[in-house]
C-alpha positions as CSV (number, residue, x, y, z in Angstrom):
1,M,0.0,0.5,0.3
2,I,1.5,3.4,-0.7
3,V,0.5,5.9,1.3
4,K,1.4,9.5,1.2
5,K,1.4,12.8,3.3
6,L,1.4,10.9,6.4
7,K,3.8,12.7,8.8
8,T,2.9,11.1,12.6
9,L,1.8,6.9,13.2
10,G,-1.0,8.6,15.0
11,V,-2.2,10.2,11.5
12,L,-2.5,6.6,10.0
13,L,-4.2,5.0,13.0
14,G,-6.8,8.2,12.7
15,L,-7.0,7.2,8.8
16,L,-7.0,3.5,9.0
17,T,-9.5,3.8,12.1
18,G,-11.6,6.2,10.7
19,V,-11.4,7.9,14.2
20,A,-10.4,11.6,14.5
21,L,-7.5,12.2,16.2
22,P,-7.3,15.7,17.9
23,N,-3.4,16.2,16.4
24,A,-4.4,14.8,13.3
25,Q,-3.1,17.2,10.1
26,A,-5.5,19.4,8.2
27,L,-5.2,17.1,5.3
28,E,-3.8,13.6,5.1
29,T,-4.4,11.3,1.6
30,Q,-4.2,7.8,1.7
31,L,-3.8,5.9,-1.6
32,L,-4.3,2.4,-2.3
33,D,-2.4,0.3,-4.9
34,K,-3.9,-0.2,-8.7
35,N,-4.0,-3.9,-7.5
36,E,-6.2,-3.4,-4.7
37,S,-10.3,-2.7,-4.6
38,T,-11.3,0.8,-5.0
39,E,-15.0,0.4,-4.9
40,I,-16.4,2.3,-2.2
41,P,-19.0,0.2,-0.9
42,K,-22.8,1.3,-2.1
43,S,-24.2,3.8,0.6
44,N,-27.5,2.8,2.5
45,V,-28.2,6.8,2.9
46,P,-31.4,7.8,1.7
47,V,-31.7,9.7,-2.1
48,F,-32.6,13.1,-1.1
49,G,-35.9,13.7,-2.1
50,Q,-37.4,9.5,-2.2
51,S,-39.7,10.3,0.3
52,L,-41.8,12.6,-1.9
53,F,-43.6,10.3,-3.4
54,Q,-45.7,7.9,-1.3
55,G,-49.3,8.5,-2.9
56,A,-49.8,11.8,-1.0
57,F,-49.9,13.5,-4.9
58,K,-51.9,11.0,-7.1
59,D,-54.5,11.0,-3.8
60,Q,-55.4,14.6,-4.1
61,P,-55.4,15.9,-8.1
62,F,-55.8,19.5,-8.2
63,S,-58.6,20.9,-10.5
64,G,-58.8,24.3,-8.1
65,F,-57.7,27.9,-8.7
66,N,-54.8,28.6,-10.5
67,P,-55.1,32.2,-11.9
68,D,-52.6,31.5,-14.1
69,Y,-54.0,28.7,-15.6
70,R,-55.9,29.4,-19.4
71,I,-59.3,28.3,-19.8
72,T,-59.3,25.4,-22.4
73,V,-61.8,23.2,-24.5
74,G,-63.8,20.7,-22.0
75,D,-63.5,23.0,-18.8
76,Q,-66.3,22.9,-16.5
77,I,-67.1,26.8,-15.7
78,N,-69.7,27.8,-12.9
79,L,-71.7,30.5,-14.2
80,Q,-73.8,32.3,-11.7
81,L,-76.1,35.6,-12.7
82,W,-78.8,37.6,-10.2
83,G,-80.7,40.6,-10.7
84,A,-83.1,41.5,-13.0
85,Y,-82.3,38.3,-14.5
86,S,-81.4,34.9,-12.8
87,F,-79.4,31.9,-14.1
88,S,-77.1,29.2,-12.3
89,A,-75.5,26.2,-14.0
90,T,-72.1,24.6,-14.8
91,L,-71.5,25.2,-18.4
92,A,-68.5,23.1,-20.3
93,V,-66.2,25.0,-22.7
94,D,-67.4,23.4,-26.7
95,P,-65.1,22.6,-29.1
96,Q,-65.1,26.3,-30.6
97,G,-63.8,27.4,-27.5
98,N,-66.9,29.1,-26.0
99,I,-69.9,28.9,-23.7
100,F,-73.2,29.7,-24.1
101,V,-75.1,32.0,-21.5
102,P,-78.8,32.1,-22.0
103,E,-80.0,35.8,-23.2
104,V,-76.3,36.6,-23.9
105,G,-75.2,33.5,-26.7
106,P,-71.9,32.3,-27.0
107,V,-68.8,33.7,-25.0
108,H,-65.4,32.8,-26.1
109,V,-63.4,31.7,-22.7
110,A,-60.4,29.5,-24.6
111,G,-57.7,31.3,-23.2
112,V,-58.9,33.5,-20.8
113,K,-56.4,33.5,-17.5
114,N,-58.7,31.9,-14.8
115,G,-57.9,34.5,-12.5
116,E,-59.5,37.0,-15.0
117,L,-62.3,34.7,-16.0
118,N,-64.9,36.5,-13.7
119,D,-64.3,40.3,-15.3
120,F,-64.3,38.8,-18.7
121,V,-67.3,37.2,-18.5
122,L,-69.3,39.9,-16.2
123,R,-68.0,42.4,-19.7
124,Q,-69.7,40.3,-22.4
125,V,-73.4,40.1,-19.8
126,K,-72.9,43.6,-19.4
127,G,-72.5,43.9,-23.4
128,V,-76.3,42.5,-23.4
129,F,-77.6,43.6,-19.7
130,K,-76.7,47.3,-19.8
131,K,-77.6,47.6,-15.9
132,N,-78.8,45.5,-12.8
133,V,-77.6,42.0,-13.9
134,R,-74.4,40.9,-12.1
135,A,-72.6,37.4,-12.7
136,Y,-70.2,35.5,-10.8
137,A,-68.1,32.9,-13.2
138,N,-65.6,30.4,-11.6
139,L,-63.5,27.5,-12.9
140,E,-65.2,24.5,-11.4
141,A,-62.7,21.6,-12.7
142,S,-60.3,22.0,-15.5
143,Q,-60.3,19.7,-18.7
144,P,-59.7,15.6,-17.9
145,V,-56.4,14.7,-20.3
146,K,-53.8,11.8,-20.2
147,V,-50.2,12.8,-20.1
148,F,-47.2,10.0,-20.8
149,V,-45.0,9.5,-17.9
150,T,-41.6,7.8,-19.1
151,G,-38.0,7.5,-18.3
152,Y,-36.2,6.2,-15.0
153,V,-40.1,6.0,-13.0
154,K,-41.3,2.9,-11.4
155,N,-44.0,2.6,-13.7
156,P,-44.4,4.0,-17.2
157,G,-47.5,4.9,-18.6
158,L,-50.3,6.7,-19.5
159,Y,-52.0,8.4,-17.0
160,N,-55.3,10.4,-16.5
161,G,-55.4,13.5,-14.7
162,Y,-56.3,16.8,-14.8
163,S,-55.1,20.0,-17.3
164,S,-54.0,21.9,-14.3
165,D,-52.6,18.9,-12.3
166,S,-48.8,19.5,-11.3
167,I,-46.3,17.2,-12.8
168,L,-46.1,15.5,-9.0
169,Y,-49.5,14.3,-9.6
170,Y,-48.2,12.6,-12.6
171,L,-44.9,11.8,-11.2
172,D,-46.7,10.4,-8.3
173,S,-49.0,8.3,-10.4
174,A,-46.5,6.5,-11.6
175,G,-45.1,5.2,-8.4
176,G,-42.5,8.0,-8.2
177,I,-38.7,8.5,-9.8
178,D,-36.7,5.2,-9.8
179,R,-34.5,5.2,-6.4
180,D,-31.4,3.9,-7.9
181,S,-31.3,5.4,-11.5
182,G,-33.6,8.1,-12.0
183,S,-32.6,11.7,-11.5
184,F,-34.9,14.6,-9.6
185,I,-33.0,17.3,-11.3
186,D,-33.6,16.3,-14.6
187,V,-37.2,15.8,-15.3
188,K,-38.5,17.6,-18.9
189,V,-42.1,18.4,-20.2
190,V,-42.3,17.6,-23.7
191,R,-45.1,18.2,-25.9
192,G,-44.5,16.8,-29.5
193,D,-40.7,17.4,-30.0
194,Q,-41.0,20.7,-28.4
195,L,-39.2,21.0,-24.9
196,L,-41.7,23.0,-22.9
197,Q,-39.7,22.8,-19.4
198,S,-37.0,21.1,-17.5
199,V,-38.0,20.8,-13.9
200,N,-35.4,20.4,-10.9
201,L,-37.5,18.9,-8.4
202,Y,-34.5,19.9,-5.7
203,N,-36.0,23.9,-6.2
204,F,-39.3,22.3,-5.1
205,L,-38.0,20.3,-2.1
206,T,-36.0,23.3,-0.8
207,E,-37.8,25.8,-1.3
208,G,-41.6,25.1,-2.9
209,S,-40.8,26.4,-6.1
210,M,-43.0,24.3,-8.7
211,P,-43.4,25.7,-12.2
212,A,-47.2,26.6,-13.1
213,L,-47.6,24.0,-16.4
214,Q,-51.2,23.5,-18.1
215,L,-50.8,20.3,-19.7
216,R,-52.5,18.7,-22.5
217,N,-53.7,15.4,-24.2
218,G,-50.2,13.3,-25.0
219,D,-47.9,15.5,-23.3
220,A,-45.3,13.8,-21.9
221,I,-43.2,13.8,-18.9
222,V,-40.1,12.1,-19.3
223,V,-37.1,11.4,-15.9
224,G,-33.5,11.6,-17.2
225,A,-31.2,9.1,-15.7
226,R,-28.9,10.3,-12.8
227,N,-25.3,11.4,-13.6
228,G,-23.3,11.7,-10.3
229,A,-24.7,11.6,-6.7
230,V,-22.7,12.0,-3.4
231,S,-23.5,10.6,-0.2
232,I,-23.8,13.6,2.8
233,E,-24.0,12.3,6.6
234,G,-23.0,12.6,9.7
235,A,-23.6,15.7,11.5
236,V,-26.2,17.2,9.0
237,Q,-30.0,17.9,9.5
238,Q,-31.0,15.0,6.7
239,A,-28.8,12.3,5.9
240,A,-29.2,12.0,1.9
241,Q,-27.8,11.2,-1.5
242,I,-27.5,14.5,-3.7
243,E,-27.2,14.6,-7.6
244,F,-25.5,17.2,-9.0
245,N,-24.9,18.0,-12.8
246,G,-21.5,18.0,-14.4
247,P,-17.9,16.0,-13.8
248,Y,-17.7,17.5,-9.9
249,T,-19.0,19.3,-7.4
250,Q,-18.2,21.1,-4.5
251,L,-19.4,20.1,-0.8
252,G,-20.4,24.0,-0.3
253,E,-23.0,23.2,-2.8
254,M,-24.5,19.9,-1.6
255,L,-24.9,21.6,1.9
256,L,-27.4,24.3,0.5
257,V,-29.5,21.2,-0.3
258,T,-29.1,19.3,3.1
259,K,-28.2,21.4,6.5
260,P,-25.1,20.8,8.4
261,D,-25.6,20.4,12.2
262,P,-24.2,24.2,13.8
263,Q,-21.8,22.0,16.0
264,A,-20.5,20.5,12.9
265,N,-16.8,21.8,12.1
266,F,-14.8,18.9,10.2
267,A,-15.5,17.1,7.3
268,R,-14.4,13.3,6.6
269,I,-14.4,12.9,2.6
270,T,-13.8,9.4,0.9
271,Q,-13.8,9.4,-2.6
272,V,-12.0,7.5,-5.8
273,I,-9.9,9.9,-8.1
274,D,-8.1,8.5,-11.0
275,D,-9.0,4.7,-9.9
276,Q,-7.5,5.7,-6.3
277,Q,-9.6,5.8,-3.4
278,Q,-8.4,9.2,-1.3
279,A,-9.4,10.0,2.1
280,S,-9.2,13.5,3.6
281,Y,-10.1,14.8,7.0
282,L,-10.7,18.6,6.8
283,P,-12.0,21.7,8.8
284,L,-15.3,22.4,7.3
285,E,-14.3,25.5,6.5
286,E,-11.7,24.3,3.9
287,A,-13.7,21.4,2.7
288,L,-16.2,23.6,1.3
289,N,-14.3,24.1,-1.4
290,T,-13.5,20.5,-2.0
291,A,-13.7,18.7,-5.8
292,L,-16.3,16.0,-5.4
293,Y,-16.8,13.2,-8.0
294,P,-19.6,10.5,-8.2
295,G,-19.8,8.5,-5.9
296,A,-17.9,10.4,-3.0
297,R,-19.2,10.0,0.5
298,V,-18.7,12.7,2.9
299,E,-19.3,12.6,6.9
300,L,-19.6,16.0,9.0
301,V,-18.0,15.5,12.2
302,R,-18.2,17.6,15.5
303,D,-14.9,17.7,17.0
304,N,-15.5,18.7,20.3
305,D,-11.7,18.2,21.6
306,I,-11.2,21.6,19.9
307,K,-14.4,23.3,19.9
308,S,-15.2,26.4,21.3
309,I,-18.2,28.7,21.1
310,S,-19.4,32.3,20.5
311,V,-22.1,34.1,22.3
312,S,-23.1,37.6,21.8
313,V,-24.2,39.9,24.4
314,S,-26.0,43.2,24.3
315,G,-28.6,45.8,26.6
316,E,-27.4,47.1,30.0
317,L,-23.9,46.1,29.8
318,D,-20.4,47.2,29.7
319,G,-17.5,44.6,28.4
320,P,-17.0,43.6,25.2
321,A,-20.0,42.6,23.0
322,S,-19.1,38.9,22.4
323,F,-17.6,36.2,24.7
324,V,-15.9,33.1,23.2
325,L,-16.2,30.0,25.4
326,P,-15.2,26.6,25.8
327,Y,-17.3,23.8,24.5
328,G,-19.6,22.6,27.3
329,A,-19.8,26.3,29.0
330,T,-23.1,26.8,30.7
331,L,-25.5,30.0,30.8
332,E,-23.6,30.6,34.9
333,D,-20.4,30.5,33.4
334,L,-21.1,33.6,31.0
335,L,-23.1,35.2,33.8
336,S,-20.5,35.2,35.9
337,Q,-18.7,37.8,33.4
338,L,-21.1,39.7,33.0
339,Q,-20.5,43.5,34.1
340,Y,-24.3,45.2,34.6
341,R,-25.3,48.8,34.5
342,G,-27.4,50.1,37.2
343,N,-30.3,49.9,35.5
344,A,-29.9,46.6,34.0
345,D,-32.9,44.5,34.7
346,Q,-30.9,41.2,35.6
347,S,-34.0,39.4,36.8
348,A,-35.4,39.7,33.2
349,V,-32.7,38.1,31.5
350,Q,-33.5,37.2,27.8
351,L,-31.7,34.2,25.6
352,Y,-32.5,33.4,22.1
353,R,-31.0,30.5,20.0
354,K,-31.3,29.9,16.5
355,S,-32.2,26.2,16.4
356,V,-35.1,26.8,18.9
357,A,-36.2,29.7,16.2
358,K,-36.2,27.1,13.6
359,K,-37.9,24.4,15.7
360,Q,-40.7,27.2,16.2
361,R,-40.6,27.6,12.2
362,A,-40.9,24.2,11.6
363,A,-43.8,24.0,13.5
364,L,-45.8,27.2,12.2
365,E,-44.8,25.5,8.9
366,R,-46.7,22.4,9.6
367,S,-49.6,23.8,11.5
368,L,-49.9,26.4,8.1
369,D,-49.6,23.1,5.8
370,A,-52.2,21.6,8.0
371,L,-54.6,24.5,7.8
372,Q,-54.0,24.9,4.1
373,M,-54.6,21.1,3.2
374,E,-58.1,21.5,5.6
375,V,-59.4,24.3,3.4
376,L,-58.3,23.0,-0.2
377,T,-59.5,19.3,0.6
378,R,-63.1,20.2,2.2
379,Q,-65.8,19.0,-0.3
380,P,-69.1,21.7,-0.5
381,N,-72.7,20.1,-0.5
382,T,-74.5,22.8,-1.8
383,E,-74.2,25.0,-4.2
384,L,-74.3,27.8,-1.8
385,E,-71.9,26.6,0.2
386,K,-69.5,26.5,-3.0
387,G,-69.8,30.4,-3.2
388,A,-69.1,30.8,0.8
389,Q,-66.4,27.7,0.3
390,S,-64.5,30.1,-2.2
391,E,-64.4,33.1,-0.1
392,N,-63.3,31.4,2.4
393,A,-60.5,29.7,1.0
394,A,-59.5,33.2,-0.5
395,M,-59.2,34.3,3.0
396,I,-57.5,32.1,4.4
397,Q,-54.5,31.4,1.9
398,K,-54.4,35.1,2.5
399,F,-53.5,35.1,5.8
400,I,-51.5,31.7,5.2
401,A,-49.5,33.6,2.8
402,E,-49.0,36.4,5.3
403,A,-48.0,33.6,8.3
404,R,-45.6,32.4,6.4
405,K,-43.6,35.8,6.6
406,A,-43.5,35.3,10.6
407,Q,-40.1,34.8,11.6
408,P,-39.7,33.4,15.3
409,R,-37.2,35.0,17.6
410,G,-36.0,31.6,19.1
411,Q,-36.3,33.1,23.0
412,V,-35.8,30.2,25.8
413,V,-37.4,31.1,28.7
414,L,-35.3,31.4,31.8
415,A,-37.5,32.8,34.5
416,N,-39.1,30.1,37.1
417,N,-36.4,28.0,36.1
418,P,-33.7,27.0,39.2
419,N,-31.9,24.9,37.0
420,A,-31.7,27.7,34.4
421,G,-27.9,28.4,34.6
422,T,-26.7,25.2,34.2
423,M,-28.2,24.8,30.8
424,L,-25.6,24.3,28.2
425,L,-25.0,27.2,25.7
426,E,-24.8,26.8,22.1
427,D,-22.7,28.3,19.2
428,G,-24.5,31.9,18.1
429,D,-26.7,32.0,20.9
430,R,-27.3,35.5,21.9
431,L,-27.7,36.9,25.5
432,V,-29.7,40.3,26.3
433,V,-29.9,42.2,29.5
434,P,-33.4,44.6,29.4
435,L,-33.4,48.4,31.2
436,K,-35.6,48.5,34.3
437,N,-38.9,49.3,32.1
438,S,-41.6,51.7,33.7
439,T,-44.3,51.4,30.8
440,V,-46.9,48.4,29.9
441,S,-47.6,48.3,26.0
442,V,-51.0,47.7,24.6
443,V,-50.8,46.5,20.7
444,G,-53.0,44.6,18.4
445,E,-56.7,45.0,18.1
446,V,-57.0,48.7,19.7
447,I,-57.9,51.7,18.7
448,F,-54.4,53.3,20.0
449,P,-51.8,50.9,20.0
450,T,-49.6,52.6,22.9
451,S,-47.2,52.1,25.8
452,L,-48.2,53.9,28.9
453,V,-47.0,54.4,32.4
454,F,-47.0,51.3,34.6
455,N,-49.5,51.9,37.5
456,A,-50.1,49.0,39.9
457,R,-53.6,50.0,40.5
458,H,-54.9,49.6,37.2
459,T,-56.3,46.8,35.7
460,L,-56.2,45.5,32.3
461,E,-59.8,47.2,31.4
462,N,-58.0,50.2,32.5
463,Y,-55.0,49.9,30.0
464,I,-57.3,48.9,27.1
465,E,-59.8,52.0,27.8
466,M,-56.2,54.0,27.8
467,A,-55.6,52.8,24.3
468,G,-58.7,53.8,23.1
469,G,-60.7,50.5,23.6
470,F,-61.0,47.7,21.4
471,S,-61.2,47.9,17.4
472,N,-63.8,46.3,15.7
473,N,-61.8,43.5,14.9
474,A,-61.1,42.3,18.5
475,N,-61.2,39.4,20.3
476,Q,-62.7,40.7,23.6
477,D,-62.8,37.1,24.8
478,E,-58.8,36.5,25.8
479,L,-55.8,38.8,26.2
480,V,-52.5,37.5,25.9
481,I,-49.8,39.1,27.9
482,L,-46.1,39.0,27.1
483,H,-43.9,39.5,30.4
484,L,-40.2,40.7,30.0
485,D,-39.0,37.8,30.8
486,G,-40.2,35.7,28.0
487,T,-43.0,33.9,30.0
488,I,-46.7,34.2,28.7
489,S,-50.2,34.8,30.6
490,R,-53.3,34.5,28.3
491,V,-56.2,35.7,30.2
492,K,-60.0,34.9,29.8
493,K,-62.6,38.2,30.2
494,R,-64.5,36.7,32.9
495,K,-61.0,37.8,35.0
496,F,-60.4,41.2,34.0
497,D,-61.0,42.6,37.5
498,N,-59.1,43.5,40.4
499,R,-57.9,40.0,41.1
500,L,-55.5,40.6,38.0
501,K,-53.8,43.6,39.1
502,D,-50.8,41.2,40.4
503,I,-50.5,39.5,36.9
504,L,-49.4,43.0,35.5
505,R,-45.8,44.0,36.3
506,P,-43.6,46.8,34.5
507,G,-42.2,45.8,30.8
508,D,-45.6,44.1,30.4
509,E,-47.1,43.9,26.6
510,I,-50.7,43.6,26.5
511,M,-51.4,41.8,23.1
512,V,-55.2,42.3,22.0
513,M,-55.7,39.0,19.4
514,P,-57.8,39.5,16.0
515,E,-61.7,37.8,16.1
516,V,-61.4,34.9,13.8
517,R,-64.7,34.7,12.0
518,S,-65.3,32.0,9.8
519,S,-68.3,29.3,9.0
520,E,-65.9,26.5,9.8
521,L,-65.4,25.6,13.3
522,Q,-61.9,23.4,13.0
523,V,-60.8,26.4,10.8
524,T,-61.5,29.1,13.2
525,K,-59.4,26.9,15.6
526,D,-56.5,26.4,13.6
527,V,-56.2,29.8,13.1
528,T,-56.8,31.2,16.3
529,E,-54.0,28.8,17.7
530,I,-51.8,29.8,15.1
531,L,-52.2,33.6,15.4
532,Y,-51.3,33.2,19.3
533,R,-48.3,30.8,18.3
534,I,-47.3,33.9,16.0
535,A,-48.0,36.6,18.8
536,V,-45.9,34.1,21.4
537,G,-43.0,32.9,18.8
538,T,-42.3,36.8,17.3
539,A,-44.0,39.5,19.9
540,A,-46.4,40.8,17.4
541,V,-49.9,40.5,16.6
542,L,-51.1,39.5,12.9
543,S,-54.1,40.7,11.5
544,F,-56.6,38.5,10.0
């Protein structure tokens, strides 16, 4: 065996055993003689995206609202006229691209965008009925189509669906992309000899981005062969085999797909280059620019023997704005080094952590996804319910879009916990020591959101009155009080009396939530809970 760049026996042992030794050099490479096997064992790490196709898409065909969808032959249009002339029916777009409206005649709707359909039909109706007739038109169902799914999928074939269905629906119907040979980054949509769209499913998996395509009978979805892939495992948020285009890639690009653990600081790389197996152990920052070739295996490592952490501090403090502490340092280790100013409120020290913010964000996203699924999959029973559901769904979708912009703070509540000092700190933690406060803020659904001087004799009702009282959209049955130390109080209306004077403290924020008005009880409960979660996690009241 030929061994290069091995300067010590300890380094050699580290490479042969796979154990990271503290004194190992930044880069050590082991080469095998050509008569020895250079094949890296097949990875058991899951393919990134392989869990995408489990039936969730094929079981939920989408024939609903897509504003950019263009009406085509075979679509079903729900039309209602009222006023001086009444009419209600579901009309099919005929082969000429028209719907026939009694007393109006044929209206050519083929090619009209779904988002503009209602206004377009209304203009045509008003061309005949000059006044006192109103119209409401919406796409009831898209055109049924048959689409070929071929290439490296489990079950190639011809599949039924709607022209508005995404390619995920058809891929799922075909059993998904073949794990061992199919590509998630080379999916093509073809119409005859024309390439309509090249799709990289990683954009959907990491960002939720999916091109809006309008499919036709005979279109083909072709999954290409996998070009190259590397395996990323160890201290990462999701171990996975990740594809790439080209002869090689870099670890930095792969970690944009599967995020590293915040504690990861070294990378162990094994790959075959020019028929020779090479093993490298590098600091993560250096490894980010290392060339990775097809079949490479990377293990991210938490090398805690040489790890230190950095914690930033701010607020009523003198001294440095950040502290470098040894790995394993506790909150008490940090607090003992702080120099407090005279007006510092040491009882309300606030700790913010990136990992907690990520968890809060993930929990919020799960709640929003569940709410969206609940709204989109509910089936109305009557024509009246259809109209109400359409308005309700639009309102909920707008709320979900705004809620997804919320950024949780990631606060770790330290109050009322005698063991808080023993908590281990994490790299990137942020500690804030607030000023002793003398005000109470009233925010949310009040007439004049404001800050008021704290008065121990004032009740919750007093503070609400001094902020102008509740707005018309306020939930008057329950308030949220966010205390300066991060603790929360939720107070029912029947308790808005003098007994609650003691619950209010200087620095408190009284949050008046909006009232959720929905015809669906479950939606009301879900939205209300999400509003409270956002208020607590971000210290902001989102309107509804």
